[in-house]
Structures are given as C-alpha cells and as structure tokens.
MMTF fields as JSON, N, C-alpha, C and O atoms, coordinates in Angstrom:
{
  "mmtfVersion": "1.0.0",
  "mmtfProducer": "UNKNOWN",
  "numBonds": 411,
  "numAtoms": 412,
  "numGroups": 103,
  "numChains": 1,
  "numModels": 1,
  "chainsPerModel": [1],
  "groupsPerChain": [103],
  "chainIdList": ["A"],
  "bondAtomList": [4, 2, 8, 6, 12, 10, 16, 14, 20, 18, 24, 22, 28, 26, 32, 30, 36, 34, 40, 38, 44, 42, 48, 46, 52, 50, 56, 54, 60, 58, 64, 62, 68, 66, 72, 70, 76, 74, 80, 78, 84, 82, 88, 86, 92, 90, 96, 94, 100, 98, 104, 102, 108, 106, 112, 110, 116, 114, 120, 118, 124, 122, 128, 126, 132, 130, 136, 134, 140, 138, 144, 142, 148, 146, 152, 150, 156, 154, 160, 158, 164, 162, 168, 166, 172, 170, 176, 174, 180, 178, 184, 182, 188, 186, 192, 190, 196, 194, 200, 198, 204, 202, 208, 206, 212, 210, 216, 214, 220, 218, 224, 222, 228, 226, 232, 230, 236, 234, 240, 238, 244, 242, 248, 246, 252, 250, 256, 254, 260, 258, 264, 262, 268, 266, 272, 270, 276, 274, 280, 278, 284, 282, 288, 286, 292, 290, 296, 294, 300, 298, 304, 302, 308, 306, 312, 310, 316, 314, 320, 318, 324, 322, 328, 326, 332, 330, 336, 334, 340, 338, 344, 342, 348, 346, 352, 350, 356, 354, 360, 358, 364, 362, 368, 366, 372, 370, 376, 374, 380, 378, 384, 382, 388, 386, 392, 390, 396, 394, 400, 398, 404, 402, 408, 406],
  "bondOrderList": [1, 1, 1, 1, 1, 1, 1, 1, 1, 1, 1, 1, 1, 1, 1, 1, 1, 1, 1, 1, 1, 1, 1, 1, 1, 1, 1, 1, 1, 1, 1, 1, 1, 1, 1, 1, 1, 1, 1, 1, 1, 1, 1, 1, 1, 1, 1, 1, 1, 1, 1, 1, 1, 1, 1, 1, 1, 1, 1, 1, 1, 1, 1, 1, 1, 1, 1, 1, 1, 1, 1, 1, 1, 1, 1, 1, 1, 1, 1, 1, 1, 1, 1, 1, 1, 1, 1, 1, 1, 1, 1, 1, 1, 1, 1, 1, 1, 1, 1, 1, 1, 1],
  "groupList": [{"groupName": "MET", "atomNameList": ["N", "CA", "C", "O"], "elementList": ["N", "C", "C", "O"], "formalChargeList": [0, 0, 0, 0], "bondAtomList": [1, 0, 2, 1, 3, 2], "bondOrderList": [1, 1, 2], "singleLetterCode": "M", "chemCompType": "L-PEPTIDE LINKING"}, {"groupName": "ASN", "atomNameList": ["N", "CA", "C", "O"], "elementList": ["N", "C", "C", "O"], "formalChargeList": [0, 0, 0, 0], "bondAtomList": [1, 0, 2, 1, 3, 2], "bondOrderList": [1, 1, 2], "singleLetterCode": "N", "chemCompType": "L-PEPTIDE LINKING"}, {"groupName": "TYR", "atomNameList": ["N", "CA", "C", "O"], "elementList": ["N", "C", "C", "O"], "formalChargeList": [0, 0, 0, 0], "bondAtomList": [1, 0, 2, 1, 3, 2], "bondOrderList": [1, 1, 2], "singleLetterCode": "Y", "chemCompType": "L-PEPTIDE LINKING"}, {"groupName": "ARG", "atomNameList": ["N", "CA", "C", "O"], "elementList": ["N", "C", "C", "O"], "formalChargeList": [0, 0, 0, 0], "bondAtomList": [1, 0, 2, 1, 3, 2], "bondOrderList": [1, 1, 2], "singleLetterCode": "R", "chemCompType": "L-PEPTIDE LINKING"}, {"groupName": "VAL", "atomNameList": ["N", "CA", "C", "O"], "elementList": ["N", "C", "C", "O"], "formalChargeList": [0, 0, 0, 0], "bondAtomList": [1, 0, 2, 1, 3, 2], "bondOrderList": [1, 1, 2], "singleLetterCode": "V", "chemCompType": "L-PEPTIDE LINKING"}, {"groupName": "ILE", "atomNameList": ["N", "CA", "C", "O"], "elementList": ["N", "C", "C", "O"], "formalChargeList": [0, 0, 0, 0], "bondAtomList": [1, 0, 2, 1, 3, 2], "bondOrderList": [1, 1, 2], "singleLetterCode": "I", "chemCompType": "L-PEPTIDE LINKING"}, {"groupName": "PRO", "atomNameList": ["N", "CA", "C", "O"], "elementList": ["N", "C", "C", "O"], "formalChargeList": [0, 0, 0, 0], "bondAtomList": [1, 0, 2, 1, 3, 2], "bondOrderList": [1, 1, 2], "singleLetterCode": "P", "chemCompType": "L-PEPTIDE LINKING"}, {"groupName": "LEU", "atomNameList": ["N", "CA", "C", "O"], "elementList": ["N", "C", "C", "O"], "formalChargeList": [0, 0, 0, 0], "bondAtomList": [1, 0, 2, 1, 3, 2], "bondOrderList": [1, 1, 2], "singleLetterCode": "L", "chemCompType": "L-PEPTIDE LINKING"}, {"groupName": "THR", "atomNameList": ["N", "CA", "C", "O"], "elementList": ["N", "C", "C", "O"], "formalChargeList": [0, 0, 0, 0], "bondAtomList": [1, 0, 2, 1, 3, 2], "bondOrderList": [1, 1, 2], "singleLetterCode": "T", "chemCompType": "L-PEPTIDE LINKING"}, {"groupName": "GLU", "atomNameList": ["N", "CA", "C", "O"], "elementList": ["N", "C", "C", "O"], "formalChargeList": [0, 0, 0, 0], "bondAtomList": [1, 0, 2, 1, 3, 2], "bondOrderList": [1, 1, 2], "singleLetterCode": "E", "chemCompType": "L-PEPTIDE LINKING"}, {"groupName": "LYS", "atomNameList": ["N", "CA", "C", "O"], "elementList": ["N", "C", "C", "O"], "formalChargeList": [0, 0, 0, 0], "bondAtomList": [1, 0, 2, 1, 3, 2], "bondOrderList": [1, 1, 2], "singleLetterCode": "K", "chemCompType": "L-PEPTIDE LINKING"}, {"groupName": "GLY", "atomNameList": ["N", "CA", "C", "O"], "elementList": ["N", "C", "C", "O"], "formalChargeList": [0, 0, 0, 0], "bondAtomList": [1, 0, 2, 1, 3, 2], "bondOrderList": [1, 1, 2], "singleLetterCode": "G", "chemCompType": "PEPTIDE LINKING"}, {"groupName": "HIS", "atomNameList": ["N", "CA", "C", "O"], "elementList": ["N", "C", "C", "O"], "formalChargeList": [0, 0, 0, 0], "bondAtomList": [1, 0, 2, 1, 3, 2], "bondOrderList": [1, 1, 2], "singleLetterCode": "H", "chemCompType": "L-PEPTIDE LINKING"}, {"groupName": "GLN", "atomNameList": ["N", "CA", "C", "O"], "elementList": ["N", "C", "C", "O"], "formalChargeList": [0, 0, 0, 0], "bondAtomList": [1, 0, 2, 1, 3, 2], "bondOrderList": [1, 1, 2], "singleLetterCode": "Q", "chemCompType": "L-PEPTIDE LINKING"}, {"groupName": "SER", "atomNameList": ["N", "CA", "C", "O"], "elementList": ["N", "C", "C", "O"], "formalChargeList": [0, 0, 0, 0], "bondAtomList": [1, 0, 2, 1, 3, 2], "bondOrderList": [1, 1, 2], "singleLetterCode": "S", "chemCompType": "L-PEPTIDE LINKING"}, {"groupName": "ALA", "atomNameList": ["N", "CA", "C", "O"], "elementList": ["N", "C", "C", "O"], "formalChargeList": [0, 0, 0, 0], "bondAtomList": [1, 0, 2, 1, 3, 2], "bondOrderList": [1, 1, 2], "singleLetterCode": "A", "chemCompType": "L-PEPTIDE LINKING"}, {"groupName": "PHE", "atomNameList": ["N", "CA", "C", "O"], "elementList": ["N", "C", "C", "O"], "formalChargeList": [0, 0, 0, 0], "bondAtomList": [1, 0, 2, 1, 3, 2], "bondOrderList": [1, 1, 2], "singleLetterCode": "F", "chemCompType": "L-PEPTIDE LINKING"}, {"groupName": "ASP", "atomNameList": ["N", "CA", "C", "O"], "elementList": ["N", "C", "C", "O"], "formalChargeList": [0, 0, 0, 0], "bondAtomList": [1, 0, 2, 1, 3, 2], "bondOrderList": [1, 1, 2], "singleLetterCode": "D", "chemCompType": "L-PEPTIDE LINKING"}, {"groupName": "CYS", "atomNameList": ["N", "CA", "C", "O"], "elementList": ["N", "C", "C", "O"], "formalChargeList": [0, 0, 0, 0], "bondAtomList": [1, 0, 2, 1, 3, 2], "bondOrderList": [1, 1, 2], "singleLetterCode": "C", "chemCompType": "L-PEPTIDE LINKING"}, {"groupName": "TRP", "atomNameList": ["N", "CA", "C", "O"], "elementList": ["N", "C", "C", "O"], "formalChargeList": [0, 0, 0, 0], "bondAtomList": [1, 0, 2, 1, 3, 2], "bondOrderList": [1, 1, 2], "singleLetterCode": "W", "chemCompType": "L-PEPTIDE LINKING"}],
  "groupTypeList": [0, 1, 0, 2, 3, 4, 5, 3, 3, 6, 7, 4, 8, 9, 10, 11, 8, 12, 13, 14, 13, 13, 14, 12, 15, 15, 8, 10, 14, 0, 6, 15, 3, 11, 11, 15, 2, 15, 16, 13, 4, 17, 6, 15, 15, 8, 10, 6, 13, 5, 10, 7, 15, 4, 9, 10, 5, 2, 11, 4, 10, 4, 7, 14, 4, 3, 8, 18, 1, 3, 10, 11, 10, 9, 3, 3, 4, 10, 2, 10, 8, 11, 10, 8, 6, 17, 19, 10, 10, 15, 4, 4, 4, 7, 3, 14, 9, 12, 12, 5, 17, 7, 16],
  "groupIdList": [1, 2, 3, 4, 5, 6, 7, 8, 9, 10, 11, 12, 13, 14, 15, 16, 17, 18, 19, 20, 21, 22, 23, 24, 25, 26, 27, 28, 29, 30, 31, 32, 33, 34, 35, 36, 37, 38, 39, 40, 41, 42, 43, 44, 45, 46, 47, 48, 49, 50, 51, 52, 53, 54, 55, 56, 57, 58, 59, 60, 61, 62, 63, 64, 65, 66, 67, 68, 69, 70, 71, 72, 73, 74, 75, 76, 77, 78, 79, 80, 81, 82, 83, 84, 85, 86, 87, 88, 89, 90, 91, 92, 93, 94, 95, 96, 97, 98, 99, 100, 101, 102, 103],
  "secStructList": [7, 7, 2, 2, 2, 2, 3, 3, 3, 3, 7, 7, 7, 2, 2, 2, 2, 2, 2, 2, 2, 7, 7, 5, 7, 7, 7, 1, 1, 1, 7, 7, 3, 3, 3, 3, 3, 3, 3, 3, 3, 7, 6, 6, 7, 7, 2, 2, 2, 2, 2, 2, 2, 2, 2, 2, 2, 2, 7, 7, 7, 3, 3, 3, 3, 3, 3, 3, 3, 3, 7, 7, 7, 3, 3, 3, 3, 6, 6, 3, 3, 3, 3, 7, 7, 7, 3, 3, 3, 3, 3, 3, 3, 3, 3, 6, 6, 7, 7, 7, 6, 6, 7],
  "xCoordList": [33.971, 33.671, 33.132, 33.624, 32.128, 31.518, 32.526, 33.193, 32.642, 33.658, 33.387, 34.319, 32.127, 31.821, 32.139, 32.148, 32.4, 32.822, 34.344, 34.898, 35.019, 36.488, 37.044, 37.901, 36.573, 37.016, 36.112, 34.919, 36.66, 35.842, 35.723, 34.62, 36.863, 36.83, 38.177, 39.198, 38.192, 39.471, 40.108, 39.407, 41.413, 42.139, 42.621, 43.602, 41.934, 42.277, 43.099, 42.556, 44.416, 45.344, 46.278, 46.238, 47.115, 48.076, 49.038, 49.316, 49.536, 50.466, 49.774, 50.355, 48.548, 47.814, 47.522, 47.605, 47.177, 46.928, 48.204, 48.168, 49.324, 50.603, 50.961, 51.4, 50.777, 51.098, 50.182, 50.608, 48.933, 48.012, 48.374, 48.051, 49.036, 49.417, 50.767, 51.111, 51.536, 52.832, 52.639, 51.753, 53.441, 53.478, 54.926, 55.693, 55.272, 56.661, 56.734, 55.87, 57.755, 57.958, 58.47, 58.942, 58.362, 58.805, 60.326, 60.997, 60.849, 62.269, 62.4, 61.397, 63.619, 63.82, 63.208, 62.68, 63.278, 62.804, 61.395, 60.825, 60.812, 59.509, 58.64, 59.123, 57.367, 56.48, 56.11, 56.302, 55.583, 55.165, 54.011, 53.179, 53.974, 52.891, 52.285, 52.937, 51.027, 50.325, 50.47, 51.452, 49.493, 49.54, 49.197, 48.706, 49.467, 49.168, 48.037, 48.078, 47.039, 45.862, 45.73, 45.899, 45.43, 45.344, 43.884, 43.042, 43.597, 42.259, 42.339, 43.318, 41.302, 41.142, 40.327, 39.258, 40.828, 40.183, 39.852, 40.298, 39.066, 38.719, 39.981, 40.784, 40.182, 41.407, 41.588, 42.714, 40.518, 40.623, 40.819, 40.967, 40.822, 40.946, 42.366, 43.336, 42.473, 43.774, 44.076, 43.198, 45.321, 45.712, 44.908, 44.473, 44.69, 43.863, 42.427, 41.842, 41.847, 40.499, 40.462, 39.521, 41.473, 41.543, 41.69, 41.022, 42.554, 42.762, 41.465, 41.108, 40.762, 39.508, 38.447, 37.724, 38.352, 37.35, 37.6, 36.657, 38.856, 39.171, 38.909, 38.383, 39.265, 39.024, 37.537, 37.125, 36.727, 35.284, 34.586, 33.749, 34.912, 34.214, 34.578, 33.691, 35.864, 36.315, 36.564, 36.793, 36.522, 36.71, 38.106, 38.258, 39.126, 40.523, 41.292, 40.774, 42.527, 43.414, 44.486, 45.183, 44.624, 45.561, 46.863, 46.853, 47.98, 49.293, 49.81, 50.321, 49.684, 50.147, 49.383, 48.76, 49.444, 48.79, 49.795, 50.463, 49.895, 50.72, 49.793, 48.92, 49.985, 49.141, 49.98, 51.137, 49.388, 50.019, 48.923, 47.895, 49.165, 48.244, 48.647, 49.804, 47.685, 47.93, 47.353, 46.21, 48.142, 47.694, 46.889, 47.175, 45.88, 45.086, 45.881, 46.826, 45.506, 46.221, 45.543, 44.333, 46.355, 45.829, 45.205, 45.821, 43.988, 43.292, 42.811, 42.504, 42.752, 42.305, 41.152, 41.219, 40.095, 38.973, 38.833, 38.484, 39.103, 39.153, 40.108, 41.32, 39.586, 40.47, 40.544, 41.255, 39.831, 39.808, 40.619, 40.614, 41.309, 42.061, 41.366, 40.723, 41.505, 40.942, 41.853, 42.957, 41.39, 42.206, 41.313, 40.232, 41.769, 41.028, 41.247, 42.251, 40.345, 40.482, 41.671, 42.087, 42.207, 43.237, 42.571, 41.38, 43.348, 42.794, 43.866, 45.052, 43.444, 44.352, 44.323, 43.26, 45.51, 45.664, 46.179, 47.059, 45.629, 46.084, 46.437, 45.66, 47.615, 48.046, 48.009, 48.716, 47.18, 46.941, 47.608, 47.333, 48.482, 49.16, 48.454, 48.269, 48.065, 47.341, 48.291, 49.436, 47.784, 48.543, 48.571, 47.736, 49.524, 49.77, 48.596, 48.443, 47.775, 46.666, 45.397, 44.406, 45.398, 44.195, 44.359, 45.468, 43.193, 43.165, 41.84, 40.813, 41.848, 40.615, 40.34, 41.188, 39.16, 38.851, 38.467, 38.239, 38.391, 37.996, 39.039, 38.692, 40.306, 41.384, 41.728, 42.617],
  "yCoordList": [55.188, 54.853, 56.097, 57.205, 55.902, 56.99, 57.558, 56.799, 58.894, 59.491, 59.233, 59.246, 58.998, 58.695, 57.242, 56.883, 56.401, 55.029, 54.908, 53.932, 55.888, 55.873, 56.075, 55.309, 57.088, 57.383, 56.621, 56.913, 55.656, 54.88, 55.582, 55.752, 55.993, 56.692, 57.352, 56.873, 58.445, 59.035, 58.212, 57.652, 58.145, 57.425, 58.444, 59.151, 58.513, 59.462, 58.72, 58.0, 58.906, 58.287, 59.37, 60.512, 59.004, 59.981, 60.44, 61.631, 59.479, 59.823, 60.687, 61.661, 60.339, 61.107, 62.52, 63.463, 62.674, 64.009, 64.841, 66.032, 64.222, 64.933, 65.36, 66.49, 64.462, 64.783, 65.869, 66.665, 65.913, 66.927, 68.318, 69.316, 68.394, 69.691, 70.171, 71.339, 69.297, 69.668, 70.401, 70.05, 71.388, 72.033, 72.436, 72.705, 72.468, 72.738, 73.956, 74.165, 74.733, 75.933, 75.553, 74.44, 76.497, 76.27, 76.294, 76.99, 75.528, 75.552, 75.947, 76.22, 75.98, 76.346, 75.322, 75.684, 74.054, 73.013, 72.511, 71.782, 72.885, 72.355, 73.444, 74.225, 73.516, 74.53, 74.178, 73.045, 75.153, 74.913, 73.926, 73.901, 73.11, 72.151, 72.203, 72.579, 71.82, 71.794, 70.447, 69.736, 70.098, 68.85, 67.646, 67.782, 66.469, 65.206, 64.518, 64.433, 64.033, 63.413, 61.988, 61.741, 61.047, 59.638, 59.208, 59.619, 58.377, 57.853, 56.376, 55.914, 55.634, 54.281, 54.417, 55.029, 53.846, 53.995, 52.631, 51.598, 52.648, 51.424, 50.818, 51.551, 49.508, 48.902, 49.065, 48.993, 49.281, 49.447, 50.906, 51.19, 51.828, 53.254, 53.6, 53.073, 54.496, 54.965, 56.326, 56.957, 56.77, 58.061, 59.23, 60.088, 59.302, 60.405, 60.372, 61.428, 59.183, 59.085, 59.552, 60.233, 59.194, 59.607, 61.122, 61.768, 61.683, 63.134, 63.864, 64.827, 63.421, 64.054, 63.94, 64.901, 62.774, 62.565, 63.472, 64.06, 63.595, 64.454, 65.918, 66.663, 66.329, 67.726, 68.037, 69.116, 67.126, 67.375, 67.297, 68.146, 66.298, 66.106, 67.181, 67.728, 67.494, 68.419, 69.845, 70.745, 70.068, 71.417, 71.962, 73.137, 71.15, 71.553, 71.249, 70.588, 71.732, 71.435, 70.466, 70.723, 69.351, 68.292, 68.491, 68.742, 68.377, 68.507, 67.148, 67.03, 66.115, 64.776, 63.72, 63.998, 62.487, 61.337, 60.197, 59.879, 59.586, 58.385, 57.251, 57.453, 56.064, 54.929, 53.738, 53.612, 52.862, 51.588, 50.578, 50.907, 49.342, 48.247, 47.598, 47.225, 47.468, 46.902, 45.496, 45.272, 44.564, 43.183, 43.037, 43.683, 42.176, 41.892, 41.085, 40.385, 41.179, 40.481, 39.15, 38.99, 38.209, 36.932, 37.157, 37.772, 36.662, 36.771, 35.39, 34.544, 35.175, 33.891, 34.1, 34.954, 33.316, 33.305, 31.868, 30.97, 31.662, 30.334, 29.436, 29.648, 28.434, 27.489, 27.706, 26.984, 28.672, 28.909, 30.154, 31.132, 30.108, 31.273, 31.862, 31.152, 33.143, 33.857, 35.0, 35.131, 35.821, 36.924, 38.125, 38.002, 39.291, 40.511, 40.87, 40.461, 41.614, 41.895, 42.804, 43.619, 42.65, 43.558, 44.9, 44.951, 45.99, 47.306, 48.217, 47.889, 49.354, 50.303, 51.616, 52.122, 52.158, 53.426, 54.478, 54.203, 55.684, 56.795, 57.967, 58.339, 58.545, 59.743, 60.886, 60.867, 61.876, 63.0, 64.238, 64.626, 64.863, 66.094, 67.266, 67.277, 68.246, 69.405, 70.563, 70.576, 71.53, 72.768, 73.55, 73.336, 74.441, 75.105, 75.949, 76.134, 76.459, 77.328, 76.557, 77.17, 75.233, 74.433, 73.58, 73.242, 73.239, 72.455, 71.719, 72.253, 70.49, 69.748, 69.807, 69.417, 70.293, 70.489, 69.218, 69.251, 68.116, 66.858, 66.357, 65.673, 66.682, 66.13, 67.034, 66.715],
  "zCoordList": [206.306, 207.687, 208.395, 208.182, 209.227, 209.978, 210.982, 211.685, 211.053, 211.918, 213.396, 214.2, 213.771, 215.166, 215.511, 216.688, 214.512, 214.762, 214.727, 215.231, 214.139, 214.098, 215.496, 215.935, 216.198, 217.558, 218.516, 218.604, 219.229, 220.17, 221.516, 222.036, 222.085, 223.367, 223.608, 223.114, 224.36, 224.749, 225.868, 226.711, 225.87, 226.922, 227.948, 227.72, 229.062, 230.116, 231.162, 232.0, 231.102, 232.035, 232.564, 232.106, 233.528, 234.046, 232.955, 232.815, 232.191, 231.114, 230.058, 229.577, 229.698, 228.7, 229.159, 228.371, 230.435, 230.983, 230.969, 230.658, 231.304, 231.281, 229.856, 229.641, 228.881, 227.487, 226.934, 226.098, 227.388, 226.875, 227.387, 226.742, 228.531, 229.089, 228.576, 228.757, 227.943, 227.387, 226.061, 225.282, 225.81, 224.5, 224.239, 225.163, 222.972, 222.605, 221.691, 220.839, 221.88, 221.08, 219.692, 219.462, 218.794, 217.425, 217.338, 218.101, 216.402, 216.079, 214.612, 213.952, 214.102, 212.702, 211.753, 210.701, 212.119, 211.22, 211.518, 210.706, 212.676, 213.059, 213.665, 214.485, 213.279, 213.865, 215.304, 215.745, 216.023, 217.404, 217.424, 216.517, 218.479, 218.583, 219.964, 220.938, 220.031, 221.302, 221.968, 221.75, 222.778, 223.514, 222.648, 221.528, 223.191, 222.522, 223.28, 224.507, 222.57, 223.159, 222.643, 221.449, 223.536, 223.169, 223.056, 223.854, 222.055, 221.815, 221.485, 220.899, 221.863, 221.354, 220.087, 220.093, 218.99, 217.694, 217.105, 217.603, 216.043, 215.339, 214.732, 214.155, 214.842, 214.31, 212.803, 212.312, 212.071, 210.621, 210.203, 209.014, 211.159, 210.846, 210.427, 210.972, 209.447, 208.978, 209.6, 210.187, 209.467, 210.034, 209.458, 210.226, 208.128, 207.616, 208.141, 208.379, 208.326, 208.873, 210.323, 210.732, 211.095, 212.492, 212.578, 213.385, 211.758, 211.738, 211.406, 212.084, 210.378, 209.968, 211.062, 211.327, 211.698, 212.741, 213.944, 214.473, 214.384, 215.539, 215.193, 216.019, 213.994, 213.588, 213.537, 213.963, 213.028, 212.918, 214.27, 214.576, 215.085, 216.356, 217.374, 218.03, 217.52, 218.56, 218.06, 218.869, 216.741, 216.206, 216.411, 216.746, 216.222, 216.395, 215.117, 214.217, 215.04, 213.909, 214.365, 215.347, 213.658, 214.015, 213.252, 212.047, 213.957, 213.349, 212.887, 211.773, 213.731, 213.362, 214.13, 215.155, 213.608, 214.24, 214.313, 213.329, 215.492, 215.672, 216.116, 216.96, 215.547, 215.909, 216.318, 215.918, 217.12, 217.459, 217.76, 218.352, 217.341, 217.606, 218.923, 219.116, 219.819, 221.146, 221.19, 220.794, 221.668, 221.812, 223.102, 224.11, 223.044, 224.229, 225.241, 224.877, 226.495, 227.561, 227.88, 227.722, 228.33, 228.806, 230.181, 231.052, 230.375, 231.656, 232.073, 231.234, 233.382, 233.884, 234.852, 235.735, 234.681, 235.601, 236.098, 235.332, 237.362, 237.986, 237.211, 237.258, 236.497, 235.813, 234.303, 233.604, 233.815, 232.37, 232.035, 232.783, 230.912, 230.46, 229.239, 228.465, 229.09, 227.953, 227.576, 228.105, 226.664, 226.177, 225.941, 225.365, 226.389, 226.102, 224.63, 224.047, 224.027, 222.599, 222.275, 223.099, 221.065, 220.553, 220.248, 219.939, 220.337, 220.061, 219.483, 219.508, 218.967, 218.33, 219.092, 219.452, 219.33, 220.049, 219.083, 218.267, 219.176, 218.348, 219.255, 220.135, 219.034, 219.751, 218.749, 217.742, 219.035, 218.121, 218.687, 219.822, 217.913, 218.319, 217.647, 216.43, 218.448, 217.935, 217.658, 218.108, 216.91, 216.713, 218.025, 218.904, 218.143, 219.433, 219.916, 221.123, 219.029, 219.453, 219.805, 220.2, 219.674, 219.937, 221.187, 221.603, 221.779, 223.015, 223.083, 222.664, 223.611, 223.856, 225.346, 226.149, 225.728, 227.142, 227.876, 229.085, 227.181, 227.802, 228.787, 229.75, 228.57, 229.391, 230.545, 231.335]
}
C-alpha cells in the first residue's frame, strides 16, 4: 500500500493537541517518550504500515502505534436516515527527541 494512502489526515482536536504536548520521562522499565499524535488512516492499514508511513512522511522515529476502528454515526436529513462511513484512528507515540510541527 502506498504510504501517502495509509495516512489520510491528521486529527487536530483539543484532546489531540493536549496529547501532542505531553511527554513522559523514562522509568526503569520504559524509555522516555514524546507526544502522541492522532491520524485518520486507511481501514486496511496495519500498525507496521502506519509506523513506516509516519516515519517516512514526517521524518520522525515512532515508538508505538495504537489503533481503533470507529463506527459511523446515524444522521438524519429531513425524513431520511443515513450513516456516516466507518473509519480507523491511529495514535502514534514518538520518541522523546522528535516532534511533529503540524500540531
């Protein structure tokens, strides 16, 4: 899969901005980590594909990737009901020395 098709768009929200500014110090069992950045990704994308795409596009080192499938919401227009499409969200945690300036 093309790496520019894996990452659809960054999710810029209040929660995402707060998570991107958070960083945690190292402990005995875990290395230091930087902020967490959220992206809307292709539903067929796997964690290794997402990691590779973020590293290549933004030039950063990824520590971990978390994903979740989001269900579309029911919407109503006048008398007809419909549904927004399902989508996949990925939260990418970077190493402590890296940062994405988009957020």
